[in-house]
BAFI-3210 file (N, C-alpha, C; in Angstrom, 3 decimals, decimal comma, padded with zeros to 6 digits):
// residues 153
n [1|2|3|4|5|6|7|8|9|10|11|12|13|14|15|16|17|18|19|20|21|22|23|24|25|26|27|28|29|30|31|32|33|34|35|36|37|38|39|40|41|42|43|44|45|46|47|48|49|50|51|52|53|54|55|56|57|58|59|60|61|62|63|64|65|66|67|68|69|70|71|72|73|74|75|76|77|78|79|80|81|82|83|84|85|86|87|88|89|90|91|92|93|94|95|96|97|98|99|100|101|102|103|104|105|106|107|108|109|110|111|112|113|114|115|116|117|118|119|120|121|122|123|124|125|126|127|128|129|130|131|132|133|134|135|136|137|138|139|140|141|142|143|144|145|146|147|148|149|150|151|152|153]
n.u [068,814|065,492|062,099|060,518|061,418|061,592|062,607|064,964|064,728|067,199|068,086|066,183|065,198|065,660|062,789|061,109|059,799|057,864|054,667|054,424|052,890|050,541|049,838|048,839|045,620|043,179|041,258|038,589|038,191|037,294|038,469|039,202|037,912|040,077|042,198|041,778|042,469|042,594|039,961|038,965|035,904|034,468|032,259|031,414|028,166|026,108|024,699|021,369|019,043|018,751|017,735|015,351|014,020|013,666|011,997|009,782|009,179|008,181|006,164|004,252|003,797|002,411|000,216|-000,833|-001,097|-003,195|-005,330|-005,630|-006,245|-008,641|-010,547|-012,248|-014,120|-015,424|-014,060|-011,383|-008,146|-005,900|-007,041|-007,321|-006,669|-004,452|-002,815|-000,419|001,105|001,347|002,809|005,157|006,137|006,394|008,650|010,511|010,989|012,361|014,626|015,813|017,279|020,046|020,926|020,361|021,843|024,497|024,376|024,341|026,625|028,577|028,170|028,811|031,351|033,901|037,314|039,349|039,826|038,846|036,843|035,051|034,595|033,076|030,929|029,842|028,723|026,884|025,239|024,267|022,800|020,939|019,457|018,435|016,965|014,797|013,818|012,731|010,943|009,271|008,303|006,977|004,888|003,462|002,987|001,186|-000,914|-001,712|-002,868|-004,894|-006,388|-007,428|-008,715|-010,864|-012,108|-012,964|-014,883|-014,429|-013,721]
n.v [052,174|052,707|052,635|052,302|050,949|048,086|044,705|042,617|039,072|037,834|039,708|039,560|038,803|035,763|033,588|035,275|035,268|036,140|035,187|034,779|037,263|036,433|034,128|035,128|035,967|037,929|040,846|040,326|037,608|034,389|032,748|029,216|026,958|025,579|027,106|029,498|031,872|031,336|031,885|033,791|035,029|032,826|031,781|030,254|029,001|030,748|029,329|028,813|027,776|028,797|031,249|030,696|029,499|031,686|033,304|031,384|031,660|034,237|034,385|032,400|033,759|036,031|034,759|033,929|036,091|037,483|035,435|035,764|038,361|038,544|037,306|038,811|040,822|043,106|044,930|047,219|046,427|047,732|047,776|045,310|042,660|040,890|042,497|043,826|041,591|040,724|042,703|042,733|040,129|040,422|042,510|040,653|039,099|040,617|040,894|038,610|038,667|039,399|037,340|035,200|035,926|035,722|032,954|031,709|032,604|031,582|028,794|028,761|027,847|028,964|029,137|031,221|034,533|036,684|035,613|034,744|037,205|038,277|036,484|037,104|039,816|039,022|037,418|039,162|040,755|039,357|038,498|040,977|041,657|039,676|040,245|042,791|042,335|040,601|042,116|043,929|042,629|041,830|044,459|045,355|043,271|043,812|046,299|045,888|044,176|046,027|047,932|046,206|045,564|047,924|048,686|049,801|049,103]
n.w [-001,103|-002,145|-000,711|-002,677|-004,664|-006,568|-005,423|-006,913|-007,931|-006,927|-005,002|-003,016|000,137|001,737|002,156|001,602|-000,990|-003,550|-005,148|-008,515|-010,700|-012,333|-010,591|-008,486|-006,855|-008,389|-007,535|-007,903|-008,102|-006,512|-003,770|-003,352|-000,798|000,224|-000,445|000,818|003,357|006,729|008,933|007,447|006,679|006,805|008,918|011,962|012,833|015,349|018,167|017,537|018,589|021,185|020,860|019,505|021,607|023,083|021,439|021,423|024,274|024,301|022,579|024,113|026,246|025,307|024,398|027,011|028,349|026,937|027,276|029,937|030,477|028,889|030,368|031,983|030,678|031,320|032,671|032,611|031,258|032,915|035,294|036,066|038,251|037,622|036,125|037,042|037,542|034,992|033,804|035,172|034,422|031,648|032,016|032,994|030,990|029,131|030,400|030,291|027,877|027,958|029,298|027,676|025,498|026,442|026,967|024,497|023,417|025,096|024,400|021,650|021,052|019,811|018,384|017,744|019,124|017,857|016,324|018,409|019,343|017,501|017,228|019,692|019,378|017,257|018,619|020,426|018,796|017,728|019,907|020,751|018,628|018,548|021,120|020,726|018,787|020,177|022,214|020,769|019,756|022,164|023,008|021,065|021,453|023,935|023,359|021,602|023,219|025,154|023,339|022,404|025,060|025,673|023,961|021,640|019,079]
ca.u [067,657|064,321|061,088|059,663|062,252|061,212|063,822|064,957|064,622|068,392|068,128|065,076|065,728|065,162|061,539|059,916|059,553|056,457|054,235|054,269|051,575|049,448|049,354|048,081|044,323|042,588|040,441|037,071|038,078|037,146|039,610|038,625|038,190|041,397|043,455|041,256|043,129|041,968|039,244|038,423|034,617|033,660|031,822|030,671|027,021|025,812|023,491|020,139|018,079|018,519|016,860|014,024|013,414|013,314|010,848|008,684|008,802|007,348|004,550|003,462|003,656|001,437|-001,253|-001,165|-001,654|-004,398|-006,151|-005,902|-007,010|-010,038|-011,292|-013,029|-014,331|-016,042|-013,137|-010,409|-006,926|-005,195|-007,658|-007,453|-005,831|-003,442|-002,085|000,951|002,046|001,721|003,772|006,417|006,665|007,221|009,973|011,559|011,406|013,296|015,842|016,272|018,046|021,568|021,268|020,369|023,094|025,898|024,520|024,528|028,147|029,301|027,749|029,215|032,627|034,897|038,557|040,001|039,386|038,144|035,598|034,446|034,169|031,870|029,924|029,206|027,852|026,147|024,381|023,458|021,985|019,703|018,619|017,929|015,926|013,935|013,151|011,974|009,715|008,390|007,606|006,045|003,632|003,005|002,208|000,156|-001,891|-002,277|-003,657|-005,941|-007,296|-007,960|-009,786|-011,851|-012,724|-013,632|-015,719|-013,945|-013,368]
ca.v [051,642|053,249|051,747|052,131|050,084|046,423|043,815|041,506|037,671|037,584|040,582|039,433|038,246|034,365|033,285|036,387|035,180|036,417|034,426|035,508|037,900|035,456|033,218|035,968|036,185|039,090|041,164|039,729|036,157|033,902|031,815|027,881|026,739|025,034|028,162|030,649|031,928|030,781|033,029|035,059|035,116|031,511|031,878|029,060|029,689|030,817|028,388|029,392|027,060|029,668|032,287|030,119|029,382|032,911|033,655|030,942|032,207|035,501|033,963|031,940|035,027|036,832|034,054|033,895|037,603|037,458|034,700|036,208|039,681|038,746|036,582|039,539|041,717|044,496|045,652|047,658|046,003|048,328|047,778|043,837|042,278|040,225|043,469|044,107|040,381|040,461|043,812|042,169|038,998|041,304|043,061|039,699|038,573|041,647|040,906|037,264|038,892|039,357|035,735|034,251|036,326|035,142|031,399|031,534|032,927|030,603|027,594|028,506|027,223|029,317|029,214|032,543|035,750|037,746|034,953|034,945|038,632|038,548|035,658|037,581|040,581|038,497|036,858|040,096|041,327|038,360|038,616|042,237|041,733|038,951|040,955|043,806|041,714|039,947|043,469|044,750|041,788|041,984|045,918|045,272|042,439|044,692|047,506|045,269|043,945|047,350|048,266|045,238|045,702|049,427|048,474|050,962|048,288]
ca.w [-001,764|-001,574|-000,437|-003,850|-005,536|-006,459|-005,347|-007,816|-007,146|-006,414|-004,054|-002,094|001,454|001,782|002,774|001,105|-002,333|-003,849|-006,298|-009,972|-010,759|-012,629|-009,595|-007,395|-007,202|-008,683|-006,554|-008,205|-008,005|-005,327|-003,329|-002,855|000,613|000,437|-000,546|001,486|004,588|007,970|009,577|006,602|006,349|007,018|010,341|012,433|013,332|016,912|018,539|017,179|019,554|022,511|020,263|019,234|022,858|023,585|020,849|021,927|025,342|024,024|022,040|024,858|026,911|024,667|024,540|028,420|028,718|026,375|028,055|031,264|030,452|028,443|031,061|032,631|029,647|031,810|033,523|031,750|031,622|033,929|036,619|036,279|039,338|037,199|035,397|037,740|037,340|033,664|033,307|035,849|033,614|030,385|032,206|033,250|029,554|028,660|031,234|029,889|026,723|028,046|029,706|026,363|024,690|027,087|026,825|023,187|023,320|025,550|023,652|020,259|020,914|018,748|018,674|017,800|019,914|016,869|016,093|019,724|019,569|016,372|017,647|020,896|018,892|016,486|019,470|021,072|017,793|017,613|021,138|020,729|017,705|019,217|022,172|020,003|018,000|021,127|022,871|019,778|019,651|023,359|023,324|020,254|022,111|025,108|022,821|021,027|024,239|025,687|022,519|022,675|026,223|025,933|022,795|020,584|017,829]
c.u [066,494|063,378|060,255|060,273|061,772|062,630|063,801|065,171|066,065|068,654|067,240|065,701|065,132|063,742|060,673|059,796|058,049|055,852|054,037|052,981|050,429|049,012|048,733|046,522|044,036|041,492|038,954|037,037|038,083|038,014|038,638|038,813|039,475|042,552|042,850|041,937|042,054|041,292|038,870|036,956|033,837|033,490|031,136|029,213|026,864|024,858|022,221|018,967|017,687|017,727|015,553|013,364|012,983|012,001|009,765|008,056|007,815|005,958|003,609|002,962|002,529|000,161|-001,839|-001,825|-002,934|-005,541|-006,492|-006,573|-008,330|-010,811|-012,709|-013,239|-014,944|-015,265|-011,742|-009,175|-006,211|-005,739|-007,776|-006,251|-004,448|-002,535|-000,540|001,753|002,518|002,929|005,179|007,057|007,307|008,435|010,991|011,838|012,394|014,704|016,519|017,465|019,712|021,901|021,419|021,538|024,451|025,774|024,890|026,050|029,030|029,344|028,275|030,492|033,580|036,305|039,619|039,256|038,596|036,776|034,796|033,826|032,924|030,927|029,158|028,215|026,735|024,814|023,577|022,491|020,646|018,900|017,809|016,674|014,783|013,035|012,258|010,878|008,507|007,648|006,771|004,772|002,918|002,303|000,913|-001,054|-002,507|-003,086|-005,002|-006,927|-008,081|-008,954|-011,014|-012,608|-013,377|-014,447|-015,607|-013,714|-014,797]
c.v [052,222|052,215|051,409|051,240|048,556|045,724|042,846|040,264|037,489|038,285|040,465|038,668|036,983|034,471|034,338|036,251|035,379|035,501|035,423|036,231|037,219|034,484|033,891|036,184|037,730|039,653|040,731|038,207|035,450|032,769|030,515|027,709|026,372|026,037|029,338|030,800|031,597|032,047|034,062|034,811|033,767|031,543|030,596|029,812|029,580|030,048|029,111|028,986|028,211|030,809|032,069|029,929|030,696|033,530|032,910|031,385|033,338|035,198|033,353|032,878|035,806|036,071|033,981|035,107|037,750|036,815|035,407|037,552|039,761|038,041|037,305|040,911|043,030|045,385|046,008|046,863|046,415|048,079|046,044|043,492|041,607|041,200|043,547|042,894|040,359|041,636|043,124|041,076|039,642|041,718|041,804|039,176|039,305|041,374|039,619|037,450|038,759|037,965|034,981|034,667|035,513|033,513|031,115|031,601|031,934|029,138|027,413|027,988|027,563|029,433|030,712|033,588|036,541|036,955|034,985|036,248|038,765|037,702|036,415|038,891|040,156|037,913|037,996|040,696|040,517|038,433|039,928|042,409|040,829|039,658|042,083|043,399|041,269|040,974|044,061|043,969|041,785|043,349|045,796|044,420|043,247|045,823|047,113|044,847|045,003|047,877|047,386|045,298|047,084|049,584|049,634|050,220|048,359]
c.w [-001,137|-001,366|-001,362|-004,751|-005,452|-006,305|-006,386|-006,919|-006,409|-005,050|-002,765|-001,024|001,288|002,580|002,384|-000,376|-002,428|-005,017|-007,399|-010,014|-011,320|-011,703|-008,571|-007,726|-007,473|-007,603|-006,724|-008,261|-006,652|-005,047|-003,083|-001,390|001,031|000,490|000,308|002,934|005,657|008,468|008,673|005,841|006,548|008,675|010,741|013,034|014,703|017,020|018,406|018,015|020,707|021,915|019,917|020,534|023,083|022,775|021,212|023,122|025,092|023,621|022,992|025,826|026,408|024,595|025,953|028,702|028,061|026,761|029,261|031,359|029,590|029,142|031,729|031,544|030,229|032,370|032,646|032,097|032,613|035,370|036,923|037,360|039,141|036,363|035,910|037,463|035,823|033,109|033,889|034,865|032,312|030,884|032,467|031,936|028,970|029,324|030,771|028,779|026,989|028,700|028,501|025,455|025,311|026,881|025,489|022,838|023,814|024,848|022,378|020,032|019,640|019,274|018,991|018,370|018,967|016,612|017,276|019,823|018,589|016,866|018,868|020,284|018,239|017,540|020,084|020,118|017,667|018,871|021,241|019,932|018,176|020,250|021,753|019,601|019,026|021,935|022,020|019,898|020,894|023,437|022,228|020,766|023,156|024,533|022,239|022,074|024,949|024,567|022,497|023,804|026,447|024,715|021,903|019,294|017,052]
res [x|x|x|x|x|x|x|x|x|x|x|x|x|x|x|x|x|x|x|x|x|x|x|x|x|x|x|x|x|x|x|x|x|x|x|x|x|x|x|x|x|x|x|x|x|x|x|x|x|x|x|x|x|x|x|x|x|x|x|x|x|x|x|x|x|x|x|x|x|x|x|x|x|x|x|x|x|x|x|x|x|x|x|x|x|x|x|x|x|x|x|x|x|x|x|x|x|x|x|x|x|x|x|x|x|x|x|x|x|x|x|x|x|x|x|x|x|x|x|x|x|x|x|x|x|x|x|x|x|x|x|x|x|x|x|x|x|x|x|x|x|x|x|x|x|x|x|x|x|x|x|x|x]
***
């Protein structure tokens, strides 16, 4: 018997009965949640509060940076005595990204390994996005402060 031949109901092995063609869902039909196979597209959300806290840290950091660097308008920002501390703090916030990712991944409580793997990558993507946005806002603030201090605006 070739692999292309259809087995009749009498010759099919036990336990391999197929549903009639009208009972099988077509490609454009949606399965109800009761009939949907487990782990097929329904994802539990990754804890978002970790990322919101990280974004809040970036916004607070930008505010503190602006406040510290605008206290002495006559001195360029790079010559301010607090400038190295501000740069080190920005680098520390960038380093928090993997920690926030790991924390969100651990707290997400997924059961299957594929689901845990996808939640890890989703957490990594969210952390990277928040870090990129926070860094862009910080650099823009530094640039605007320098423009204001040098009276180029």
